[in-house]
TORDRENVEX-849426 format. One line per field, with one value per residue: residue number from 1; x, y, z of N, C-alpha, C, O in turn. Coordinates in steps of 0.02 Angstrom, whole numbers, plus 50000, padded with zeros to 5 digits. Example, Ala and Ser with C-alpha at 12.3 -4.5 7.8 and 13.67 -1.06 7.14 Angstrom:
2
i	c(1,2)
npx	c(50660,50642)
npy	c(49716,49888)
npz	c(50390,50354)
capx	c(50615,50684)
capy	c(49775,49947)
capz	c(50390,50357)
cpx	c(50660,50645)
cpy	c(49835,50002)
cpz	c(50390,50394)
opx	c(50712,50670)
opy	c(49834,50057)
opz	c(50423,50402)
//
This chain:
68
i	c(1,2,3,4,5,6,7,8,9,10,11,12,13,14,15,16,17,18,19,20,21,22,23,24,25,26,27,28,29,30,31,32,33,34,35,36,37,38,39,40,41,42,43,44,45,46,47,48,49,50,51,52,53,54,55,56,57,58,59,60,61,62,63,64,65,66,67,68)
npx	c(49199,49162,49242,49164,49186,49325,49346,49280,49360,49482,49446,49424,49553,49618,49554,49601,49737,49738,49686,49790,49896,49846,49849,49987,50029,49967,50031,50164,50155,50115,50229,50326,50277,50274,50397,50532,50669,50695,50670,50736,50754,50621,50566,50630,50567,50437,50454,50476,50352,50267,50318,50284,50144,50122,50166,50070,49956,49875,49909,49882,49908,49846,49833,49955,49980,50008,50143,50213)
npy	c(48563,48733,48876,49013,49131,49141,49157,49279,49362,49351,49410,49541,49573,49570,49676,49781,49774,49806,49935,49996,49982,50063,50187,50202,50210,50330,50421,50407,50454,50587,50632,50626,50718,50836,50859,50881,50871,50752,50655,50545,50447,50425,50379,50257,50192,50194,50107,49987,49972,49960,49841,49752,49764,49708,49577,49533,49540,49653,49763,49909,50006,50128,50182,50236,50331,50469,50481,50400)
npz	c(50525,50505,50560,50592,50664,50661,50524,50501,50580,50512,50390,50435,50477,50355,50291,50373,50343,50206,50213,50285,50192,50089,50154,50174,50040,49999,50085,50042,49909,49934,50002,49903,49809,49883,49942,49873,49904,49968,49877,49816,49919,49957,49838,49828,49932,49881,49772,49840,49904,49793,49739,49842,49836,49709,49732,49821,49750,49743,49673,49580,49447,49426,49551,49578,49485,49496,49524,49439)
capx	c(49159,49191,49245,49141,49219,49393,49342,49263,49419,49530,49423,49436,49625,49634,49531,49648,49800,49727,49679,49857,49934,49821,49875,50058,50035,49949,50085,50223,50142,50117,50298,50362,50252,50282,50463,50580,50738,50701,50636,50771,50738,50550,50554,50651,50512,50382,50469,50464,50280,50240,50339,50243,50076,50122,50173,50009,49901,49831,49937,49843,49949,49808,49844,50020,49986,50035,50216,50244)
capy	c(48619,48797,48924,49076,49185,49145,49185,49351,49396,49353,49461,49606,49585,49585,49745,49826,49773,49844,50006,50018,49989,50122,50246,50207,50234,50401,50458,50406,50500,50655,50649,50638,50779,50896,50866,50858,50858,50682,50614,50481,50399,50409,50338,50189,50166,50182,50045,49930,49967,49933,49771,49715,49761,49659,49510,49514,49541,49711,49818,49942,50063,50190,50210,50267,50372,50536,50482,50356)
capz	c(50546,50486,50615,50565,50700,50635,50456,50507,50606,50457,50343,50466,50475,50285,50280,50407,50305,50144,50234,50302,50130,50055,50190,50158,49971,49998,50119,49998,49854,49961,50018,49840,49777,49923,49972,49821,49926,49990,49825,49804,49972,49956,49778,49847,49973,49835,49734,49885,49914,49730,49735,49889,49809,49654,49760,49856,49703,49751,49636,49528,49426,49432,49618,49580,49424,49511,49529,49389)
cpx	c(49197,49187,49228,49176,49290,49394,49327,49324,49472,49511,49436,49510,49647,49613,49577,49714,49793,49721,49749,49899,49911,49848,49949,50067,50020,50004,50148,50213,50145,50189,50338,50341,50267,50352,50517,50650,50748,50675,50670,50751,50665,50532,50576,50595,50451,50393,50457,50390,50247,50257,50296,50171,50072,50125,50108,49947,49854,49856,49889,49882,49912,49817,49909,50031,50018,50111,50250,50256)
cpy	c(48684,48844,48993,49135,49196,49176,49259,49390,49403,49406,49531,49623,49603,49656,49795,49831,49814,49918,50034,50029,50050,50186,50256,50236,50308,50444,50461,50456,50573,50677,50664,50704,50842,50908,50841,50843,50786,50633,50547,50428,50378,50367,50266,50155,50150,50118,49983,49919,49937,49859,49728,49709,49710,49588,49487,49518,49600,49772,49843,50004,50130,50223,50249,50317,50441,50538,50438,50392)
cpz	c(50530,50546,50588,50599,50674,50565,50459,50532,50552,50406,50370,50464,50405,50269,50313,50368,50241,50160,50248,50240,50090,50087,50174,50088,49967,50030,50076,49941,49877,49975,49955,49809,49817,49949,49924,49846,49950,49938,49814,49855,49969,49894,49790,49887,49929,49795,49776,49896,49852,49723,49782,49863,49752,49681,49794,49812,49709,49712,49582,49507,49431,49501,49623,49523,49437,49511,49478,49324)
opx	c(49257,49135,49272,49194,49312,49438,49359,49337,49504,49554,49456,49529,49689,49650,49592,49742,49838,49747,49765,49935,49953,49867,49971,50109,50057,50022,50181,50259,50174,50207,50378,50383,50273,50367,50544,50688,50805,50660,50636,50734,50649,50489,50545,50580,50417,50346,50432,50367,50203,50215,50274,50141,50023,50090,50094,49892,49798,49828,49861,49888,49944,49810,49918,50086,50051,50140,50312,50281)
opy	c(48689,48851,49029,49184,49252,49216,49298,49445,49455,49442,49576,49680,49647,49693,49848,49885,49852,49960,50090,50078,50085,50233,50312,50280,50346,50496,50513,50495,50615,50734,50711,50742,50896,50961,50787,50807,50763,50576,50497,50372,50319,50324,50220,50097,50099,50079,49933,49861,49894,49819,49674,49655,49673,49544,49427,49502,49598,49826,49804,50050,50182,50283,50290,50343,50468,50591,50437,50362)
opz	c(50541,50578,50563,50566,50665,50550,50423,50508,50546,50382,50333,50452,50395,50236,50283,50360,50224,50123,50228,50235,50061,50053,50163,50078,49935,50003,50074,49925,49843,49960,49953,49785,49788,49976,49933,49813,49952,49954,49802,49837,49979,49897,49764,49876,49938,49785,49752,49897,49857,49703,49762,49868,49748,49656,49794,49834,49682,49718,49544,49547,49438,49508,49668,49515,49393,49500,49474,49276)
//
């Protein structure tokens, strides 16, 4: 028997995770473009975020074009 409630909950959690990752990406890009004195640290964070996106299959280079 398929647990429809569990599947719907999982889909909602996935949507939340993708929304959260999108927000993180936007914040990282804004930080790099607006605060050059911290660029090294923020670029390290960007590399980690890109690595995670690649590992999870959601990486799209077009999302990072402003800083790549």
